[in-house]
N, C-alpha and C positions, 0 to 999 in steps of 0.2 A: 161424650160422643161415642166413645168405644164401649159399646154395650155388650158385645160378644166376648165370651170367655174363651172360645176356641181361637185357633190360629186364624187371622183374617184371610179370607178368599178374595184375591185381587185379580180383576179382569183387566188383562193387558194384551196389546199386540205381541207377537213373538219377538219382533225386533226390540221393542221397548223392554220386554221382560229380560232379554239377554243383556241389553244395555244397563239396566238398573239393578241387576241381580246383586252385585256387591253391596250396593247401598241398602237394598231391601234387607239383606242378610245382617247388615250392620244395625239396622233399626230393630229388627224382630229376632235376630239370632238365627243360627242354622235350624232349618226346618220350622222356623217360627211363622211362616206364612205359607199359603198354597196359591200357586199361580193358576188362574182359571182362563180358558179360552172361549171364544164365542161359540165354537163348535161343541165344547162341553155343555154349554147351556142349551143349545139347540138339541143335543142329543138326550137331554135330561139327566146326565151323569153328575152334574155339579151345579152349584149356583154361586153368586158372588155377593160379597158385602160392599166392595169398593171397586171403582173403576177409574182408570185414566184414559180418556179419549185423546190419544196422542195424534200428532199431525199426520202420520201416514195412514191413519184410520179414515180420515175424511178424504185424503189424497186430492184428487181432482174434482171431487164432488162440490157442488154448491148447494145453497139452501133450496133452490129450485130444481136442481138436477142432481139427484142422488144416484150415484153409480152402484152396481150390484154388490161389490165387496163392502161398501160403506153401509148399505141397507142391511146386509146380513149382520153386521155388528150392531146396528141400531135395533134390529129385530131381537137380538139377543139381550140388549138392555131392557127392552119392553117385556120380554119373557122372564127376566130375573125376578123372583118373588122376594128375595131377601136383600136386594140392593139398598143400601143406606146413603151412600155418598158417591158422587161423580165429580171428578176434576176434569174440565175441558181445556184443550190447548189454547183456545181462543179467548179474546177479551170479552166477546159477546156471547150470549147464551139464548139467542132468539131462534134457534133451529126448533121445529115443531116437537121433535122427540124430547128435547130437553125441557120444553115448556110442559109437555105432558107428564114427564117424570117428576118435576117440580110439583105439579098439581097432585101427584100421587103421594107426596110426602118425602120424596128423595131429596137430600141436601145436595146442591149443585154449587161448586166453586169454579171460578174462572182463572185464567192466566192474565188478568188485567195487570198491566205494568211491564210484562215481559218484553212487549214490542213498542212500548210507548215512545221511547226516544227515537226509534227508527221511523215511526208513523209521523211524529212531529217533524223529523228531518225532511221526510218526503213531502209533507204538506208545505213546509217552508220553502222547499225547492220549487214546488208547483207555483206557490204565491210569488216568489221572486222571478221565476221564469215569465209568468204572466205580466208582472209589473214591468219587466225589461223587455217585453214583447219578443221573447225567444221563439215562440211558434212562427211568427211572421218573418223573423230573421232566419230561421232554419229553413223555411219555404223559399226565401230569396236565395240562400246558399244552394239549395238543390237545383234551383233554376239558374244558377250562375249569374245572379242579378246583384249588382252593387246598390244596396238600398240603405243608405245612412239616415238616421232619424231626421236630419235637416231636410231630407227629401220626402219622407213618409209621414213626418209628424212627430213632435217631441213628446215622450211619455211624461206623465205627471210625476212629481216627486213623491216617493213612498212616505218619507217623513212628514208627519202631520195628518196623515189619513187615519181613518178610523176602522178598526177590525172588531166586528160583533162575533164573539166566540160562543157558540152554544155547546155546553158541557164543560165542566171543570175537573175532569179526572186527570190522570197523569199526563195524557196527550195535551189536553187543553191548557194545563198549567205550564208545560214546557213551551208550547207555542206562544202563550201569553208573555212569558218571560222574554223569549227571543224577539217578538215583535215589538214589545215595549222598548227593548234595548235599541231597536232600529228607529225608534222615534214615533211609532204609531200610538194613537189613543185607543185604549182597550175597553170595551164593554162586555161584560160576562153575563151570560144568561144562566141562572141557577134556579133550583126549585124554590129558593127562598131569597127574596131581595134583601132580607136582613143580613144575609152573610156579608163578610168584608173580604176584599181581595186587595192587597197592597198594590198601588199603582193602577188600579182599574175601577171602573164603576160597575156595580152589580145591580141586575134587574131580574125580576121574576119572569116566568114565561107569560104571564098576563100582560107584560109590557113589551113583549117581543115585537109585535107588529107596529107599534107606535115608534120603536127605535130603528126600524128597518130603513127609513129614508136617510138616516145618518151614516149608514154603513157603506164604506168603500169595499170591504172584504167581509163576506159572510162566511165564517169558518164553522163547519159542522163537525164536531167531535163528541157527539152525545150517543148513548146507547139507543137502540130502537125499542120504544115503548109505545103504549097507546097515546101518550101525550105528544111524542115526537113523529109518529107516523104522519106523513103528509103535512108536516110542520111548515115546510116551504111550499105552500099551496099557490095556485094561480093567483089568488088575491094577494098573498105575501110578495109574490114576484113583482106584482103591479105597483107595490109600494117602494120598491128598490129603484135607485137612480140608474139611468142608462150606463153610467160609467163604472158601475159596481161589478164585482166579481164574486164567484161562489167557489169555495174550497170544500169538497166533501171527501172526508175520510171516516165517515160514520157509517151509515147504511143507505143504500140507494132508496128505500122506501121513505126516507125522511123528506125527499123532494117529490113534487109532482113532476115527473121526468118529461111528459109531453109538453107541459106548460113551460118548463125551462127551455127545452129545445126551441119552442116557439119564440121565447124571449131572446135566446141566442141568435136565432136565425134573423130576427126582424129588428135588431138593434136596440132592444130593450134591456139588454144585459150585456156587458162588455166581454165577459169570458168566464171560463170555469176550468178548474182542475178537478177531476173526477177519478177516484180510485174504486168507486162502488156504484152499483147500478140497480135499478128496479128488478131486472132479470139478469142473472149471470149464468154462463157467459153472456156477454153483451152480443145481441144478434148482429150478424155481419151486415145487415141491411140498416142498422141504426144510423141516423144522421150524425150522431156524436163521433163517429170515427173520422168524418171528413170536414167537420166545421173548423174553419181556420182559427177560431178563437177558443178552442177547447184542447186541453191536454187530457187524454184518457189512458189510464193504466189498468191492467187486469187484476185488481185487488191484490197488489203486491207491496203496498206501502210498508208493511210490517216485517218484511223478510230480509234475512241476512244469513251468513253462514254460522252465526252464533245464536240464532233465535230458538232453534229446537232444543239446545242444551238448557237455555234459560227457562223454557216452558217445562221441561222434565224436572229441573231443579225446584220449580215452584211446587210441583206435585210432591216431590220429596220433602220439602219443608212442611207442607201441610199434612203430610203422612206422619211426620214426627209429631206434629201437634196432635193429630188424631190418636196416635199411640200414647201420648202423654196426657190425654183427656184435657187439653187446652184448646181454646177457640180456634176454629179454622179461619183463614182470612179469604178475602174475595168472595164471600157467600152471597149468592143471588137472593135478593129479597123476593119472597113469594108475591 
């Protein structure tokens, strides 16, 4: 991988450059690398071999709403003629700039796994909250209404229900283990139905629709690809039982959002926990904010006070691999 003989030129934010300077020096030695900024590339005074797109670069930008500072950095990536490898802070790599650079031949690696435990914990929290009807209980609390289940209707036992988990990366695996321990039956959707998962039944995407009627919980933990875009279509939603719930910690575009809203509004779907949406930020006028059977969070499932360090340390480990001419991990398949 390390084809350059000169000191590697690494494009970093100023904050990350300061934070990682001791470790970069440890890897390359004093003066053994050159820090490059986006303004250097825009000015035509330098180019980059490597880039780490750390969290502060994307900031409050979303895939659909790219703020000026983020766009400035993305434009520098596009302008770089020598760029060979980019590490991104996220687990996904579906922003257009990254797809374009991959198509150009740039190697792209992700921070998949850095937030897996957090996302799985959040998804489990959403699932348990819906199972125990916390949205309704919270609404009763705000209204100062004593509303015990014997008065409002008893929730079904979670044990013995079926969770259909789409995606079996680090997040799906953790959720599968936890839900299995709670007594749920697990069906896993993977690329190959020939794969084996202990304690679960594995199906391929070709059997996704035929298994939807069994699902009490449809858990979406898959990357956004051509195959998963609009996977939960209006037709797929029509196959789900009215008592079923959706948990989406994947990408909003995996679901036909208007069709899901219609199903949630008209009693054809019991509820949903959603951390991702078709358009982000979620529009203030979206019905999802006010539906009593929906928990909506602003794409925060993977964040804690330790996540930024885990992301940067994944870059450092991959940088050590790069320097040692050993394979990078979390490489995005073209």
